[in-house]
Backbone bond lengths (Angstrom), bond angles and torsions (degrees), N, CA, C in turn:
res aa  C-N    CA-C-N  psi(-1)  N-CA   C-N-CA  omega(-1)  CA-C   N-CA-C  phi
1 M - - - 1.434 - - 1.537 108.08 -
2 K 1.324 117.71 127.13 1.465 121.61 179.99 1.531 109.81 -61.67
3 Q 1.324 115.46 151.37 1.465 120.41 -176.19 1.535 112.49 -58.37
4 S 1.365 118.63 -44.16 1.457 119.35 -178.55 1.525 111.38 -66.83
5 R 1.320 117.31 -38.07 1.468 121.18 177.29 1.529 109.69 -66.55
6 R 1.344 113.90 -40.87 1.479 118.72 178.49 1.526 109.90 -62.86
7 N 1.325 117.48 -45.52 1.471 120.07 179.20 1.527 110.44 -60.76
8 R 1.328 117.23 -41.88 1.455 121.22 179.37 1.546 110.45 -62.56
9 K 1.324 115.35 -44.15 1.475 119.56 178.93 1.517 110.44 -65.79
10 Q 1.304 118.15 -38.44 1.469 121.19 178.96 1.527 109.93 -64.18
11 Q 1.323 117.33 -42.67 1.457 120.51 178.39 1.523 110.58 -64.04
12 Q 1.333 116.70 -40.86 1.484 118.99 176.93 1.513 111.29 -62.83
13 L 1.326 115.84 -39.44 1.469 120.43 -179.76 1.517 110.37 -66.33
14 L 1.313 118.33 -43.24 1.467 120.97 179.64 1.517 109.92 -61.09
15 K 1.324 117.30 -42.30 1.458 121.25 179.31 1.526 110.12 -65.24
16 E 1.323 117.02 -41.22 1.477 121.56 179.11 1.516 110.98 -64.31
17 L 1.347 117.49 -41.46 1.449 121.12 -179.65 1.533 111.76 -64.33
18 E 1.322 117.07 -26.20 1.462 120.90 177.17 1.529 111.27 -69.42
19 N 1.325 116.44 -24.40 1.473 121.38 179.13 1.521 111.63 -102.40
20 N 1.315 117.44 -26.89 1.446 123.14 -174.91 1.532 107.87 -142.72
21 P 1.335 118.20 98.76 1.445 120.97 -173.17 1.542 115.74 -76.02
22 F 1.298 116.68 3.59 1.468 121.17 -177.45 1.526 108.67 -89.27
23 I 1.313 116.22 111.48 1.451 122.24 -171.17 1.525 113.45 -55.15
24 E 1.320 117.65 -49.17 1.461 119.33 -177.22 1.511 111.75 -61.33
25 Q 1.320 118.29 -42.24 1.458 121.09 179.96 1.523 111.43 -67.28
26 A 1.350 116.87 -41.69 1.467 121.02 179.10 1.529 110.58 -63.02
27 C 1.327 116.34 -43.27 1.459 120.06 178.40 1.525 111.98 -62.15
28 K 1.312 116.36 -45.12 1.467 120.12 177.77 1.508 111.47 -58.45
29 K 1.317 116.20 -43.05 1.477 120.13 -176.47 1.505 112.35 -61.82
30 I 1.348 117.19 -37.10 1.474 118.57 -179.20 1.532 112.89 -95.77
31 G 1.328 116.12 -1.88 1.466 120.24 173.41 1.503 116.60 82.98
32 I 1.331 116.43 38.20 1.469 119.98 172.92 1.524 109.28 -126.39
33 A 1.320 116.11 159.35 1.459 120.85 176.93 1.512 109.51 -78.86
34 R 1.303 116.22 149.10 1.451 121.54 176.28 1.525 111.73 -57.21
35 S 1.328 115.73 -36.41 1.470 120.58 178.87 1.524 110.67 -62.32
36 T 1.318 117.42 -31.33 1.471 120.91 177.48 1.532 109.64 -64.29
37 Y 1.313 115.56 -45.01 1.475 120.38 177.86 1.539 109.73 -56.66
38 Y 1.304 117.99 -48.69 1.459 120.97 -177.40 1.531 111.15 -66.65
39 R 1.311 118.02 -34.47 1.460 121.20 175.87 1.534 109.66 -65.35
40 W 1.340 116.87 -43.96 1.462 120.18 179.36 1.537 111.81 -60.95
41 I 1.317 117.16 -44.02 1.465 117.16 -178.11 1.537 110.81 -71.84
42 E 1.298 117.11 -28.30 1.465 119.64 177.46 1.518 111.38 -71.64
43 Q 1.315 116.97 -37.16 1.465 122.03 -176.36 1.528 114.06 -86.41
44 D 1.335 116.94 -19.86 1.473 118.88 -171.46 1.541 109.45 -135.51
45 N 1.315 116.51 99.10 1.468 121.79 -176.40 1.538 111.06 -61.39
46 S 1.324 117.35 -36.85 1.466 120.83 178.64 1.529 111.17 -63.41
47 F 1.312 115.92 -44.85 1.476 120.13 177.41 1.538 109.47 -64.20
48 A 1.321 117.32 -39.35 1.471 120.67 179.58 1.508 110.96 -60.04
49 Q 1.329 117.93 -41.95 1.449 121.68 178.64 1.524 112.12 -66.77
50 L 1.344 116.23 -41.62 1.464 120.97 177.22 1.521 111.09 -64.09
51 A 1.326 116.33 -39.97 1.472 121.08 179.88 1.530 110.02 -65.27
52 E 1.323 117.40 -42.37 1.455 121.22 177.75 1.524 110.90 -61.73
53 H 1.314 116.00 -43.10 1.470 120.98 179.61 1.544 109.08 -63.80
54 S 1.323 117.38 -45.55 1.468 120.95 -179.15 1.523 109.90 -63.61
55 Q 1.334 117.16 -42.04 1.468 120.73 179.81 1.515 111.07 -65.12
56 Q 1.322 117.05 -39.18 1.471 120.06 177.94 1.518 110.29 -64.30
57 H 1.314 116.82 -40.32 1.465 120.95 177.22 1.536 109.54 -61.52
58 G 1.322 115.93 -42.55 1.472 120.36 177.44 1.499 112.66 -62.51
59 R 1.328 116.55 -41.32 1.482 119.76 177.91 1.520 111.30 -60.91
60 T 1.339 115.55 -40.08 1.462 119.57 179.11 1.537 110.38 -62.38
61 K 1.342 116.68 -40.91 1.468 120.06 178.37 1.538 110.75 -63.82
62 V 1.328 116.18 -44.70 1.464 118.83 -179.83 1.519 110.65 -65.73
63 N 1.337 116.78 -39.80 1.472 120.15 178.25 1.523 111.08 -62.47
64 D 1.340 117.73 -42.12 1.457 120.87 177.97 1.522 110.52 -60.69
65 F 1.339 116.01 -44.24 1.463 120.86 179.76 1.539 110.37 -63.06
66 A 1.319 116.50 -45.58 1.474 120.92 -179.81 1.532 110.65 -61.76
67 E 1.321 116.05 -42.69 1.478 119.05 178.28 1.525 110.80 -62.47
68 S 1.324 117.21 -39.37 1.476 119.18 -179.10 1.525 109.67 -64.93
69 K 1.341 116.07 -38.07 1.480 119.70 178.45 1.536 110.78 -70.11
70 L 1.333 117.14 -36.79 1.452 119.72 177.11 1.524 109.89 -62.86
71 L 1.338 117.06 -46.87 1.467 119.38 -179.51 1.521 111.48 -66.60
72 E 1.316 116.92 -32.59 1.473 119.64 174.49 1.525 110.67 -61.97
73 N 1.322 115.54 -42.29 1.470 119.56 177.37 1.536 112.00 -66.56
74 V 1.328 117.37 -37.06 1.459 120.22 177.11 1.520 108.77 -61.98
75 R 1.333 117.12 -46.17 1.463 120.83 179.62 1.536 112.19 -62.43
76 N 1.323 116.08 -27.28 1.460 120.64 179.26 1.532 112.63 -91.76
77 N 1.336 116.16 16.60 1.477 123.27 176.82 1.520 114.15 60.64
78 H 1.326 116.69 34.24 1.460 121.03 176.75 1.543 106.86 -78.63
79 Y 1.327 115.30 111.07 1.467 121.21 -172.97 1.523 113.60 -53.60
80 H 1.345 117.22 -48.19 1.466 119.99 -175.24 1.528 111.50 -64.75
81 S 1.314 116.89 -34.89 1.463 120.73 176.37 1.515 111.81 -67.13
82 I 1.330 114.94 -41.20 1.481 119.95 177.98 1.506 110.11 -61.79
83 A 1.344 116.15 -47.44 1.457 120.65 -178.79 1.540 110.56 -63.65
84 F 1.318 116.44 -41.56 1.455 120.19 178.60 1.533 109.95 -59.93
85 W 1.337 116.57 -48.99 1.455 121.15 -178.76 1.534 110.56 -58.28
86 L 1.304 116.71 -47.93 1.449 120.22 -178.70 1.534 111.80 -63.54
87 R 1.324 118.01 -44.13 1.481 121.31 179.29 1.527 111.90 -58.26
88 H 1.328 116.26 -33.05 1.449 119.47 -173.89 1.531 114.11 -102.38
89 N 1.349 116.10 -2.96 1.474 118.48 -175.96 1.510 114.39 -134.96
90 H 1.321 118.63 2.73 1.455 120.39 -178.25 1.538 108.62 -141.59
91 Q 1.312 116.25 120.86 1.468 121.99 -174.02 1.552 111.06 -56.42
92 T 1.299 118.85 -38.72 1.447 121.12 -177.12 1.531 113.25 -59.65
93 Y 1.315 117.49 -31.82 1.461 121.80 -174.25 1.522 113.33 -97.57
94 R 1.305 117.78 2.33 1.467 120.45 178.78 1.520 108.23 -76.83
95 S 1.290 116.59 133.49 1.475 120.51 176.22 1.523 109.01 -93.30
96 E 1.290 115.88 154.13 1.469 122.33 177.80 1.527 108.94 -57.33
97 G 1.304 116.84 140.11 1.459 121.11 177.32 1.517 113.46 93.14
98 N 1.342 118.38 -9.12 1.477 121.53 178.56 1.493 110.76 -96.91
């Protein structure tokens, strides 16, 4: 892969990881093999750091979305969501071993 094409693909991948932190899905979306991603991060420490940062940003976005759905379910009286929220956010409802 030529350097300019590689740089373009790397930039596309970084942007995709900011929206979708799942490596295999992000690679598929931009049309590269997962093994290419791992080769790039192994060969280029700077790219590896940028990829980690992008992936962390993507995780934050997914977590925000998941929390909004959890709270939506709590508002809709979904028992399992209410129990989950309480177990993880209120000392009284935490069970031993969690």
